[in-house]
MARKE-300359 format. One record per atom (N, C-alpha, C): x, z, y. Coordinates in steps of 0.2 Angstrom, whole numbers, plus 5000, padded with zeros to 4 digits. Layout:
XZY/...
This chain:
500450004994/500050005000/500450005006/501150025006/501550035012/501949965012/501849915008/502349865008/502249825015/501649825018/501549785024/501749825030/501949885029/502149925035/502849915037/502949905044/503649905046/503849975049/504150015045/504250085047/504650085053/505050035055/505550035060/505349995066/504749975066/504549925071/504549965078/504649925083/504649955090/504049945093/503849985098/503249975102/503249905105/502749865102/502649795105/502049795108/501649845108/500949835111/501049865118/500449855122/500449875129/500449945129/500849975134/500950045134/500250085136/499850045139/499250075141/498750075136/498850045130/498350045125/498450115121/497950145120/497950215116/498050195108/497850135106/497850115099/498550075098/498950075102/499550035101/499950065095/500250015091/500650035086/501350055088/501550115086/502250145087/502650145081/503250165082/503650185076/503350235071/503350225065/503050265060/503450335061/503050385061/503350455061/502950495056/503350525051/503050565046/502650615049/502150645045/501750695048/502150755050/502650775046/502950845048/503450835054/503550775056/503950765062/503550745068/502850735068/502450705073/502450745079/502550815079/502450855085/503150875088/503650855084/504350875086/504550845093/504450775094/504650745100/504350775106/503650785106/503350825111/503650895113/503750925107/504050995108/504650995111/505150945109/505750945112/505750935120/505350885122/505250865129/504950925133/504550965130/504251025133/504751075134/505151085129/505751135129/506251115135/506451055135/506851025140/506651045147/506051025148/505751035155/505651105157/505451145151/505351215153/506051255154/506551235151/507251265153/507451245160/507251195162/507451175169/507051195174/506451235172/505951255177/505451205179/505451155175/504851095176/504351105171/503751085173/503251065168/502950995170/502450975167/502150915169/501950905176/501850955179/501550955186/502150975191/502750975189/503250995194/503551065192/503751095197/504051165196/503551215194/503851255189/503351305187/503151355192/502551375192/502251425197/501851475194/501551515199/501151565196/500451545193/500351475194/499751455190/499851445183/500551435181/500651425174/500551495170/499951515168/499851585166/500151605160/500251565155/500551585149/501251555148/501551525153/502151485151/502751535151/503151525147/503751565146/504451525147/504851555151/505451525152/505951535146/506551505147/507051515142/507351585141/507151625147/507451695146/506951745143/506351715141/505851755138/505351795142/505451785149/504951815154/504451775156/503851795157/503351755160/503451725167/503351665168/503451635174/502951655179/502351685177/501851715182/502151775185/502351765192/502651825195/502151875197/501551865196/501051915197/501051965191/501251945186/501251985180/501752045180/501652095177/502152155177/502752135173/503352145175/503952125172/504152175166/504452145161/504652185156/505252225157/505552265152/506052315154/506652285156/506852225154/507452195156/507452155161/506852145164/506752105170/507052135176/507652125177/508052155182/508252105187/508052045187/508251995192/508951965191/509251975185/509951955183/509951905178/509451875176/509451835170/509351865164/509251925163/509151955156/508451985156/507951945154/507351975154/507051975147/506652035146/506452045139/505851995138/505452015132/504951975130/505051925125/504551885123/504651835118/505151775121/505551745117/505951695119/505851635115/506151575117/505951515113/506251515106/505851495102/506051485095/506151555092/505851605094/505951665091/506651705092/507051675097/507651715098/507551775102/507951825100/507851895104/508251895111/508251945114/508451955120/509251945120/509551905125/510251895125/510551935130/510251995131/510652045135/511352065133/511852055137/512452065135/512852125138/513452135137/513752195139/513852205146/513852155150/513952175157/513252175161/512752165157/512052175161/511752105162/512152045160/511851985161/511651945155/511151905156/510851865151/511251805150/511051765145/511351705144/511051645149/511551605151/511251545155/511551485151/511651485145/511951435141/511651365142/510951365144/510651305145/510551275152/510951295156/510951265163/510551305168/510351365166/510151415171/509351405172/509151445177/508451445178/508251465186/507851425189/507751435196/507451495198/507051525193/506751585195/507251645195/507751635190/508251685190/508651685197/508751635200/509151625206/508651655212/508051635212/507651665217/507551745217/507451765211/507351835210/507951875211/508551845209/509151885210/509351895218/509151835221/509251835228/508951895232/508351915229/507951965232/508152035230/508552045224/508652105222/509152145226/509152215225/509652255229/510252265224/510752235225/511352245220/511652305220/511552345225/511852415226/511452465221/510952445218/510552495214/510752485207/510852545203/511152535196/510552515191/510752475186/510252455181/510252515176/509752515172/509652565166/510252565162/510452625160/511052635156/510952615149/511552595146/511552575139/512052625135/511752665130/512152715127/512752685123/512552635120/513152595115/513652575120/513552535125/514052505130/514452565133/514052615135/514452675138/514952705134/514752715127/515252735123/515852695122/515652625121/516252575121/516752575126/516452575132/516852575138/517252635140/516952695139/517252755142/517452805137/517652785131/517752835126/518552855126/518952815130/519652835131/519752885136/520452905136/520652955141/521052925146/521052945152/521352915158/521852965162/521853025160/522253075164/522853095160/523453095164/524053115160/524153195161/524653215157/524753295157/525053315163/525353275167/525753295173/525553265179/524853255180/524553225185/524653265192/524753325191/524853365197/525453345201/525953315198/526553295202/526453245207/525853205206/525753145210/525653165217/525453225218/525353255225/525953255229/526553255226/527153265230/527453195231/527153145229/527453075230/527353055237/527953035241/527853015247/527552945248/527152935253/526852865254/526952845262/527052785263/527152755270/526752695270/526352685276/525952625277/526252605284/526352535284/526552505291/526052455292/525952445299/525452395301/525052425306/524752375310/524252395315/523652425313/523452475316/522752505315/522652525308/523052555305/523052575298/522452625297/521952615292/521452665291/521752735288/521452795290/521752855287/521652855279/522052885276/521952895268/521452945267/521252945260/520752985258/521053035253/520753095252/520953145248/520553145241/519953125242/519453115236/519053055236/518753035230/518352975230/517752985234/517553045235/516953055239/517053045247/517653035249/517853035256/517652965259/517552915254/517352855257/516752825253/516252795256/515652775253/515752715249/515752725243/515752665238/515152655234/514652685235/513952675232/513852705226/513252705224/513052745218/513352725212/513352655211/513652625204/514352645203/514752635209/515452655208/515552725207/515252765210/515352845210/515152865203/514652835200/514452855193/514952835188/515252775189/515752745184/516352785185/516552805191/517152845192/517052915188/516452945188/516353005184/516352985177/516152935174/516152915167/516852905165/517252875170/517952865168/518352925168/518052985170/518453045171/519053045176/518953005181/519453005186/519253065191/519653115191/519553175195/519753175202/520253135204/520453125211/520853065211/520953035217/521352975217/522052985217/522452935214/523152935214/523452915221/524052925222/524252905229/524152835231/524252785227/524052715229/523352705230/522952745226/522252735227/521952775234/522352825235/522152865242/522252825248/522752775248/522852735254/522552665253/522552635247/522352565246/521552565247/521252615244/520452605244/520252605251/520352645256/520152635263/520352575266/520952555265/521252495268/520852435266/520652425259/520252375257/519552375259/519252435259/518652445262/518552425269/519052435273/519052405280/519152335280/519252295275/519352225274/519952205278/520552245276/521152225279/521552195273/522052145274/522452125269/522952175268/523252175262/523652225259/524252205255/524852225256/525352215252/525552285249/525552305243/525652375240/526252365235/526752405237/527252415232/527152485229/526952485223/526752545219/526952555212/527152615210/527352625204/526952605198/527252575193/526852555187/526552605184/525952605182/525552655179/525252705184/525252685190/525052735195/524352725198/523952675194/523252665196/523152605200/523552555200/523552505205/522852465203/522752455197/522152415195/521452445198/521352505197/520752535200/520852535208/521452535211/521452535218/521152475221/521252425218/520852365221/520152345218/520052365212/519452355209/518852395212/519052455213/518452505216/518252475222/518652465227/518352445234/518052375234/518352325230/518152265230/517452265227/517352295221/516652295218/516152335222/516352385225/515952425230/515652375235/516152335238/515952285243/515452235241/515552205235/515152155232/514452185230/514352255228/513752285227/513352295234/513752305239/513452315245/513152255248/513552205248/513452135251/512952095247/512952105240/512552055236/512951985235/512651945232/512951875230/513051835236/512551835240/512651795246/512651715245/513151685248/513251615248/513451585241/513751625237/513951605230/513351595226/512851635227/512251625223/511851565225/511851555231/511451495234/511851435232/512551435232/512851375229/512751365222/512651415218/512551405211/511851375210/511351405214/510751375214/510751295215/511051285220/511151215222/511451165217/511951195213/512251155208/511751145202/511251195202/510651185197/510251125199/509951135205/509451085208/509751015209/510351015212/510750945213/511450945210/511450945204/512150945200/512550885203/513250895203/513650845204/513750795198/514050735199/514050695193/514350725187/514950765188/515250795183/514850845179/514450885183/514050935181/513450905177/513150855179/512650815176/512850785169/513550765169/513750735163/513850785158/514050845159/514150895154/513550945154/513050935158/512450975158/512651055159/513151065163/513351135165/513451135172/513351205175/513451205182/514151245183/514451235189/515051265191/514851335193/515351375192/515351445194/515751465200/515451505205/515751525211/515951595211/516451615209/516651685209/516751715216/516551775217/516551815223/517251845224/517551865219/518251895219/518651855213/519351845215/519751815210/520351865210/520551875203/521151915202/521651875198/522251865201/522751825197/523251865194/523451855188/523951895184/524451855180/525051875179/525551835176/525451815169/525251865165/525151865158/524451875155/524351845149/523751855146/523551925145/524051965143/523952035141/523652075147/524052065153/523852095159/523152075161/523052005161/522351985163/521752015159/521852025152/521352055148/521352125150/521852165151/521852235153/521452245160/521552195165/521252205171/520452195170/520352145166/519652125164/519252185161/519552225156/519252275153/519152335158/519652345163/519452395168/518852375173/518852305174/518252285178/517652295175/517652285168/517052295164/516752365165/517252415165/517052485166/516752495173/517052475178/516752485185/516152435187/516052385182/515452345183/514852365179/514952425175/514452445171/513852465175/513252445173/512552455176/512552415183/512852365184/512852325190/512652255188/512452215193/512352145192/512952105192/513552125193/514152095193/514352075186/514552015185/514751995178/515551975179/515952015176/516751995176/516851945170/517351905171/517551855166/518351855166/518551825161/519351825161/519451755157/519951715160/520251655157/520951655157/521251635152/521951635151/522151585146/522851565146/523051515142/523151545135/523251495130/523351515123/522751535119/522151525122/521551545118/521051485119/520551485115/520051425115/519751425122/519851365125/519551355131/518851345131/518651315126/517851305125/517451365125/517751415121/517451485121/517451515128/517951505132/518051535139/517551495143/517451435143/516951395147/516251425145/516151435139/515451455137/515351525140/515851565140/515751635143/515651625151/516051585154/515951575161/515251545163/514951505159/514351475160/513751525160/513851585157/513351635157/513351675164/513851655168/513851695175/514551725176/514751715182/515451745184/515451765191/515551825193/515651855199/516351875201/516651905196/517351925197/517751895191/518251855193/518651815188/519351845188/519551855182/520251875181/520551815177/521151795180/521451735177/522151725178/522451695173/523151675174/523151605178/523651595182/523651535186/523551465183/523951455177/523951395174/523251375171/522851425168/522251415165/521751405170/521751445176/521351435182/521351365185/521951335185/522051265188/521651225183/521751235177/521451185172/520651195173/520351255173/519651265174/519451225181/519751235186/519651205192/519551125192/520051095188/520151025187/519551005183/519351045179/518751025174/518051035178/518051055184/517451075188/517051135185/517351175182/517051235180/517051295185/517551295189/517651355194/517651325201/517351355206/517351335213/517551395217/518051395221/518251445225/518051445232/517451405233/517251395240/517051465243/516751515239/516451575242/516851635240/517451625238/517851685236/518051725242/517851785242/517951835247/518551875246/518751885240/519251935238/519751905234/520451895236/520951875232/521451925230/521651935224/522151985222/522651955218/523351965220/523851945216/524252005213/524152015207/524452075203/525052055200/525552095201/526252085198/526452015202/526452015208/526551955212/527251925211/527751975211/528451945210/528551915203/528251945198/528251925191/528051855191/527451835194/527151775194/527651715197/527951735202/528451695206/529051685201/529251735198/529851735194/529751685188/529051685186/528851645180/528751575182/528851555188/528751485190/528051465192/527651515193/526951505195/526751485202/527351485206/527151475213/526851405215/526951345212/526551285213/525851295211/525651325206/524951335204/524651385209/524951435211/524651485216/524551455222/525051415225/524851375231/524351325230/524251295224/523751245223/523051285223/523051345221/522451385220/522251405227/522751435231/522551465237/522551425243/523051375243/523051335249/522851255249/522751235243/522651165242/521951145239/521551195239/520851185236/520351205241/519751235238/519251255243/519151325245/519651365243/519651435244/519651445252/519251495254/519251505262/519951525264/520151505270/520851525272/520951595274/521551615274/521751685276/521451705283/521151765283/520751785289/520051785288/519851735283/519151735281/519051765275/519551755270/519551795264/519951855265/519951905260/520351965260/520851955255/521451965256/522051955251/522452025250/522552035243/522952095242/523452075237/524052095238/524652085233/524852155231/524952155224/525152225221/525752205217/526252255217/526852245212/527252305212/527652315207/528152375207/528752365212/528852295213/529452285217/529252225222/529452225228/529352175233/530052155236/530452115233/531052085236/530852055243/531352045247/531352015253/530951945253/531251905248/530951845248/530251845246/529951885242/529251895241/528851915247/529151955251/528851975257/528751925262/529351885263/529251825267/528751775265/528651765258/528151725256/527451745257/527351815258/526751845259/526451825266/526851805270/526651785277/526151725276/526251685271/525851625270/525151645267/525151705264/524451715260/524051775264/524451815268/524151875270/524051865278/523551905281/523451895288/523451965291/523851985295/523952045298/523852105293/524352095288/524252145283/524552215284/524352265280/524652325280/525152335274/525752355275/526252365270/526252435267/526152445261/526052505258/526652525253/527052575254/527552595250/527452655247/527352665241/527052725237/527652755233/527852805235/528352845232/528952815229/529352835225/529952795222/529652735218/529352695221/528952655217/529252585215/529652565218/530052505216/530652525212/530752585212/531252605207/530952635201/531052695200/530752725194/530452795195/530052815191/529752885191/530152935189/530152995192/530453055189/530153085183/529553055182/529153075175/529553045169/529952995171/530352965165/531052995165/531253015159/531953045158/532352985156/532852965160/533252905158/533952925155/534052895150/534752905147/535052835145/535652825147/536052765146/536652785141/536752755136/537252765131/537652705129/538252715128/538752665127/538652645119/538452585117/538352565110/538652495110/539052485105/539352415104/538752375100/538852315101/538352265098/538252285091/538852295087/538752305080/538452365078/538452415082/538152485081/537452495083/537152445086/536452455089/535952475084/535952435079/535452445074/535452515071/536052535069/536152605066/535952655071/536152645078/535952695083/535252695084/534952645083/534152635084/533852675079/534052675073/533752715067/533852785068/534352805071/534452875073/533952905078/533852855083/533352875088/532652875085/532452835081/531852825078/531752885073/532252905070/532152965065/532053035069/532353035075/532253095080/531553095083/531153045083/530553035087/529953055082/529553095085/528953115081/528553055078/528253065073/527853015069/527252995074/526953035078/526453015082/526552985088/527252975090/527452955096/527452875096/527252845101/527352765101/528052755104/528352705101/529052685104/529052605105/529252595111/529252525113/530052505113/530252445109/530952425109/530952355112/531352355117/531452285121/532052255119/531952185117/532552145116/532552085120/533052045121/533051985126/532851925123/532851915116/532651845114/532051855109/531751795108/531151795103/531451805096/532051765095/532351765088/532551845087/532851875092/533051945091/532451985089/531851975092/531252015091/531052015084/531051955081/530851945074/531351975070/531951965071/532551995067/532452065067/532452095072/532352175073/531752195069/531252165070/530552185067/530652185059/530952125057/531152125050/531552175047/532052195051/532552245049/532252315048/531852325053/531452395053/530952395048/530652345046/530152345041/530452355034/531052325033/531452335027/531752405027/531752445032/532052505033/531452555032/530852535031/530252575029/529852595036/529952565041/529552585047/528952545048/528452565050/527852535052/527952505059/528052435060/528152415066/527852345067/527852315073/527552255074/527952225080/527852155082/528252125087/527752085091/528052075097/527652025102/528151985106/528051925107/528451885111/528051815112/528351775116/528051715119/527851665114/528151665108/528051615103/527451635098/527251695098/526751725094/526051695097/525551675093/524951655095/524551705098/524051685102/523651735106/523351785101/523051765096/522751815091/523251855088/523851835086/524451875084/524651935089/524651915095/524851955100/524352015101/523751995102/523152045103/523152085097/523252065091/523252105085/523852155085/524452125087/525052175087/524952225092/524652215098/524452265103/523952315100/523452285097/522952335094/523252385089/523752355085/524052395080/524452455083/524852435088/525252475092/524852535095/524352505099/523952555103/523552605098/523352585093/522952625088/523452675084/524152665084/524552705081/524752685074/524352625071/524452605064/525252575064/525452545069/526152525069/526452555076/526752615075/526952655081/527552625084/527852575081/528452545084/528352475086/528452455092/528252385095/528952355097/529152305094/529752265097/529552205101/529752205107/529452155112/530052125116/529852065119/530252035124/529952045131/530252015136/529952035143/529252015144/528951975139/528251955140/527752025140/527952075137/527552135137/527852185142/528252175146/528552225150/528152235157/527752185159/527452195165/526752215164/526552265167/525852285168/525452305163/525752305156/525352325151/525252405151/524552415151/524452485151/524252515144/524852535141/524752565134/524952635135/524352675134/524452745135/524852785129/525152835131/525452875126/526152845123/526452795127/527052775125/527552825127/527852855122/528352915123/529052895124/529252835121/529952815121/529952745122/530352725127/530552655128/531252645127/531452595123/532152585121/532352515123/532852515127/533152445129/533752435124/533552405119/533952385113/534452335117/534252285121/534652235125/534452255132/534852275136/534752285143/534652215146/534152205151/534152145155/534652135160/534752075162/535252065167/535052075174/534352095175/534052095181/533852175182/534052205187/533852275188/533052285189/532752235192/532052235193/531652235186/531952195181/531652195175/531752265171/532252295172/532352355169/531852405172/531752405178/531252445181/530552435178/530352375177/529652365174/529652385167/530252375163/530252395156/530152465155/530552505159/530452575157/529852605160/529552565165/528852585167/528252585162/528452565156/527952565151/527852645149/528252685150/528152755148/528152795154/527952855154/527852905160/527252875164/526752845161/526252815165/525752865167/525452865174/524952905176/525052975175/525653005176/525853075176/526053095169/526053055164/526353075158/527053075158/527453115154/528153125153/528353075148/528953045149/529152995145/529952985145/530252955140/530952945139/531152875139/531652855142/531952785142/532652785140/532852755134/533552755132/533752685132/534352675135/534652605136/535352595133/535452545129/536052535125/536452495130/537052515132/537452485137/538152465134/538452405135/539052395133/539352335138/539952305136/540252265140/539852205142/539352185139/538852135141/538452145147/538452215149/537952235154/538252255160/538952235161/539352255167/538952235173/538652175173/538352145179/537852195183/537552235179/537052285183/537252355183/537952365183/538252435183/538052465189/538152435195/538052475202/537352485203/536952435201/536152445203/535952495198/536152495192/535952545187/536152615189/536752625191/536952685194/536552715200/536452675205/536052695210/535352715208/535052675203/534452695201/534352765198/534852775194/534852845190/534952895195/535452895200/535552945205/534952955209/534552895212/533952905216/533452945212/533352925206/532852965202/533053025199/533653055202/533853125200/533953125192/534253075189/534453075182/535153085181/535353115175/536053125174/536453055173/537053055176/537352995176/538053005171/538052965166/538652965162/539352955166/539852985165/540452985169/540752915168/540752885162/540952815161/540652765165/539952775167/539652725171/539852735178/539952795180/540252805187/540952775188/541352785183/542052755183/541952675183/541552645179/541452575179/541252545186/540752585189/540552565195/541052565200/541452625200/542052635205/542552575204/542752565198/543252505197/542952445199/542352425197/542052365199/542052355207/541952405210/541852405218/542552395221/543052425218/543752425221/544152365219/543952335213/544152265211/543852215215/543352225219/542952175222/542552135218/542452155212/542052115207/541252125209/540952075212/540252075213/539852075207/539252085207/538852085201/538652015200/538752005193/538551935191/537751935190/537451875189/536751875187/536351885194/535751905193/535251915198/535251985201/535852005203/535852075206/535552075213/535152135214/534752145220/535152185225/535752205224/536052255228/536252225235/536352165236/536452135242/535852105246/535452075242/534852035245/534252085247/534252145245/533652185246/533852245250/533552255256/533752315259/533652385255/533152385251/532952445247/533552465243/533852415240/534452435235/535052465239/535152445245/535652465249/535552535252/534852545253/534652615256/534252655251/534352645245/533952675240/533852755241/534352785244/534352855244/533952875250/533752825254/533452845261/532752875261/532452875255/531752905255/531352885249/531752855244/531452845238/530852795237/530752745242/530252705242/530552635238/530052605235/530252545231/530452485235/530152485241/530352425245/530152445252/530352405257/530152425264/529852365267/529452375272/529152315276/529652275279/529752215277/530252165280/530152155287/529452165289/529352145296/529652205301/529852255298/530152315302/530852325300/531152285295/531752305292/532352295297/532252255302/532752235307/532852295312/532352335313/532352395317/532352455314/532552505317/532552575314/531852595312/531752615306/531052635304/530952715305/530452735302/530252805303/530752855299/530652915299/531152965296/531052955288/530552925286/530452915278/530952865276/531152815281/531552765279/532252775283/532452835283/533152845287/533652805283/534152785288/534652745285/535252785283/535252845284/535752885282/535752895274/536352905271/536352915264/536552985262/536153025260/536353095259/536853105253/537253155254/537753165248/537353185242/537553155237/537253175230/537853195225/537753245221/538153265216/538053235210/538453195207/538353165201/538653205195/538253225191/538553265185/538953215181/539553245179/539953205175/539753195168/539253225166/538953215159/539353235153/539853285155/540253305149/539953375146/539353395148/539053455146/538653445140/538053475140/537653475134/537353415132/537353365137/537053305136/537453255132/538153265132/538553235128/538753165130/538753155137/538953085140/539653085141/540053135139/540753135140/541153085136/541753075137/542253035133/542152965134/541752935137/541652865138/541352825133/541252855127/540952815122/540352845119/539952815115/539352845113/539452895107/540052895104/540252945099/540153015101/540353035107/540253105109/539553125110/539153075113/538453085114/538153095107/538353055102/537953055096/538053115093/538653145093/538753215089/538453275093/538553275100/538353335103/537653335104/537253285104/536553285105/536153295099/536453305094/536053325088/535753275084/536053215084/535853155080/536153155073/535953115069/536253115062/536253185058/536753205055/536753265051/536753325056/536853315062/536853375066/536153385070/535653345068/535053345072/534753415072/534453455073/534153515073/534653575074/535353555075/535853605076/535853625083/535553595088/535653615095/535053645097/535053685102/534553725105/534053675109/534453625112/534053575116/534053515113/533353485112/533353425108/533353365113/533253305111/533353245115/532853245120/532253275120/531753275125/531853335130/532353375129/532553425134/532153495132/531853495126/531453555124/531953605121/
């Protein structure tokens, strides 16, 4: 009976005829085409009569909320794209961790209209599960009281007064609630000064100690301002990209995101760390943080961006990629943060940073607010800051570009052939629950040392630039959790990583750059905790002798007599430091004893500064090191025997930690 039917015939009859023959459609598929069309228009906010309106009594959007605005909204109807109720095809609510729903299908005009009317300063309902996930960790060190004694100096015109507690400045209900959940009792020195400066919308260059709370120092005031001001032009631009998409957006069926705040970081690990902090302070808000970085699936990151992005944390290379793909627009970026700015320039990111800041659609300086944070700010970096910052305030916080007195620094002479044996002695003397971070110079060296320690029976892992992103994240997780309490790392892990409870940092290979040394040992002694840094020194490290000596004296550390002798001989022989020594080019290292600040404001370096930056060099008494610490003799042998390692370990009253 079907032999006469052309199952694939096209519509040849008049379109106006209701009896025209169409392509044969099996019964079970006859309603699917109409259904698809209806869903497509519904997702875009259209119906057969145009835009959805209050007359569409029973119509549901892709977010599962009734489009009838007169109806009572459901529990999740917060104007942020996450609305409760029935969803298309039986899908449940897509409420996610930051309080935003999914916009995977191109957005919804009613979400934009509603969000524009919402008060972003009001907190959303709490989530017990998310609260437990975000705030279960500890944030206060055992030696937090010492931070009150750290000197701080701010230079610049009309500098706002610092605060003594978080309640001294109005940051809104959401921020204050999240500060309480994070168990921050009072601000650290950098937070005391940076928060009011950023709240006053002043540009800032901050030289602050690693682990001193720099991340919260910029996230708290920035998010506070976003909550107070609302989305503004960024939301209207996103709405326009839905209604009138560009050719690129129309081709991919997606819209461009316009973040209100951008944070640039040098490494993937630091970017993820800042993002996790942003999630904490964005809890119960309408702000959705996102993170993009190289070495991970860009498709997944794009899908995450399309769900909404108000605060973006990014590495420069991946951000440029996203911008060129039309996924990110910086037209309405009000806040720009460069974290570990000197590290980004050292890694060669200056072209990408200039492309992002100066050669795209980002508002110019004076319109946007820019902040630069780092543990060190060499003169060259400060000169570069003139291009990015407008009438900025320079903030120098405590011994901050040098090192913290919370860190006990020990330098021991160890020949290359003896390093592994000496490392085993150090590890044997370290408590099983203590996290130890071992730095080496090369990727091959990291793999070799990890393999050696593994065969010696130590639970260890390694991280370096050739490891995949998944391997690196897994290694950091194993280390943080204590499953592998020894982490062998190259410089990729030296900057900005906030790994709490790192008790011991070992420089198996000393860097040739004193700034790199500062950042490495800054992984311990974070936020008031006490820590130990041990460095293996030999003939290969002569180039940093003077800078290392100055650093130890300034931080009130014991100086081995052989290091003093080497520095003296080097000075009188006229042998300058090889490599990238900072002793000549940066005023800080020539005047390190003048006040203990990590850097000084280059704008005032040509004139006499305040008493905090006195140019006089006070007399210091350097201990010869021939006493109980065992630095005498010029070699590591005396140290090894007198400090209780090896067979004599427990024979001394004072252990390696000074107990």
